[in-house]
VOGU-3710 file (C-alpha; in Angstrom, 3 decimals, decimal comma):
1> xxxxxxxxxx> 45,200/-0,505/14,086  48,842/-0,842/12,978  51,044/-3,901/13,058  54,871/-3,956/13,095  56,673/-7,270/12,581  60,294/-8,392/12,767  61,147/-11,328/10,514  64,251/-13,485/10,943  65,993/-13,329/7,578  67,484/-16,842/7,871
11> xxxxxxxxxx> 64,419/-18,777/8,989  61,796/-16,369/7,542  59,840/-16,587/10,802  58,170/-13,750/12,642  60,205/-13,361/15,809  58,649/-10,126/17,100  55,491/-8,152/16,595  53,531/-5,293/18,123  50,196/-3,590/17,527  49,054/-0,069/18,310
21> xxxxxxxxxx> 46,526/2,530/17,288  49,315/4,858/16,146  52,183/4,728/13,687  55,039/6,068/15,810  58,545/4,958/16,634  57,375/3,199/19,836  55,510/0,638/17,741  58,637/-0,489/15,938  60,718/-0,323/19,109  58,245/-2,632/20,882
31> xxxxxxxxxx> 58,423/-5,152/18,030  62,243/-5,067/18,079  62,335/-5,555/21,879  60,050/-8,557/21,622  62,182/-10,040/18,835  65,315/-9,570/20,981  63,656/-11,379/23,904  62,348/-14,220/21,727  65,491/-14,752/19,696  68,608/-12,968/20,932
41> xxxx> 71,604/-12,839/18,567  74,140/-15,604/19,010  77,614/-14,697/20,220  80,508/-15,713/18,056
//
């Protein structure tokens, strides 16, 4: 089992994560998509 996490650099919180039985690009892409949904970037 593999785990990919996305950590917010400012708050140091996990904002996205994904697990899979493989170590392919889709694993990281899923974690990034979840992070985007949970904490989208603020517009300036």
